[in-house]
C-alpha positions as CSV (number, residue, x, y, z in Angstrom):
1,M,133.2,108.4,96.8
2,K,131.3,110.5,99.6
3,I,130.8,113.3,97.5
4,M,129.2,111.5,95.1
5,G,126.8,109.8,97.2
6,A,125.9,113.4,99.3
7,L,125.3,114.4,95.9
8,F,123.0,112.0,95.0
9,I,121.2,111.9,98.6
10,A,120.8,116.1,97.8
11,L,119.4,115.7,94.6
12,I,116.7,112.7,95.6
13,A,115.7,115.9,98.5
14,I,115.5,118.1,95.3
15,M,113.9,116.1,92.7
16,G,111.4,114.9,95.9
17,I,110.4,110.5,95.7
18,A,107.3,109.9,93.9
19,A,105.7,107.9,96.1
20,A,102.1,105.8,94.2
21,T,98.5,106.7,95.3
22,P,96.2,103.8,95.2
23,D,93.0,105.2,93.8
24,H,91.2,101.9,93.6
25,V,90.8,98.9,95.7
26,E,88.6,96.4,94.9
27,I,87.7,92.6,96.9
28,T,86.7,90.3,94.3
29,S,86.0,87.4,95.6
30,P,84.2,86.8,98.1
31,H,81.1,88.8,97.5
32,N,79.1,91.0,100.1
33,G,77.0,89.0,101.7
34,D,78.3,85.8,100.6
35,Q,77.7,82.5,102.7
36,F,80.1,79.6,103.5
37,T,80.8,76.4,105.4
38,L,82.5,76.1,108.3
39,G,85.7,73.9,107.6
40,N,86.1,75.5,103.8
41,T,88.4,77.7,102.4
42,I,87.5,81.3,101.4
43,K,89.5,82.3,98.4
44,I,90.1,86.3,99.3
45,R,91.0,88.3,95.6
46,S,91.4,92.0,95.6
47,L,92.9,94.4,92.7
48,V,94.7,97.3,94.0
49,S,95.7,99.7,91.1
50,G,96.9,103.2,91.2
51,T,98.9,106.5,90.1
52,N,102.9,107.5,90.1
53,D,105.9,104.7,90.5
54,G,106.8,103.5,93.4
55,Q,105.5,101.6,96.5
56,T,101.9,100.8,97.3
57,F,101.4,99.1,100.5
58,V,98.7,96.2,100.7
59,R,97.3,94.9,103.4
60,M,93.9,92.3,104.6
61,L,92.1,92.6,107.6
62,I,89.9,90.1,109.2
63,N,87.5,91.8,111.9
64,G,90.2,93.9,112.3
65,A,93.3,91.6,112.9
66,P,95.8,91.2,110.5
67,V,95.9,88.3,107.6
68,L,98.7,86.8,105.7
69,T,97.1,84.3,103.3
70,S,94.5,85.2,100.9
71,N,93.3,81.4,100.9
72,W,91.5,81.7,104.3
73,K,89.9,78.6,106.4
74,P,87.9,80.3,109.7
75,T,87.4,78.4,112.3
76,E,84.6,79.3,113.9
77,A,80.5,80.0,112.3
78,G,79.8,83.9,112.3
79,V,79.9,86.9,110.4
80,Y,83.1,88.3,109.2
81,T,84.5,91.3,107.7
82,I,87.3,91.6,105.0
83,M,89.0,94.2,104.6
84,V,91.9,95.3,101.8
85,E,93.8,98.3,102.2
86,A,96.0,100.4,100.3
87,A,98.3,103.5,100.9
88,N,101.5,105.1,99.7
89,N,103.2,104.2,103.2
90,K,103.5,101.8,105.9
91,D,101.8,103.4,108.4
92,F,98.8,103.4,106.2
93,T,98.4,106.7,107.0
94,N,95.7,108.3,104.2
95,S,95.2,105.0,103.0
96,I,91.5,103.6,101.2
97,Q,90.1,100.7,101.9
98,K,87.0,98.3,100.9
99,T,84.8,95.9,102.8
100,V,82.7,93.1,102.3
101,T,81.3,90.9,104.6
102,V,80.5,87.2,104.6
103,T,78.9,84.5,106.8
104,V,80.2,81.5,108.2
105,I,77.7,78.2,109.0
């Protein structure tokens, strides 16, 4: 069994592993310049597409801070930059991103 495992690892090393390469990020909602009333939930929707098979890592940040929900309820009025970022690695090296700016009053 050890020989089979070593052979499999060697085969992967020779062939390489194709990682997904994201080539398009779009924030479909909200739109740049949208205005919201404090207390309302903002539904953030995005589309990410790419080429090849493999993993694509996607994250969302609001004013530079990671957010774990796409139904965001701001707690303060202000101007917020929403960014969706995609990469083929968890370090987000050579990532592509899209941003929109919204105002909460």
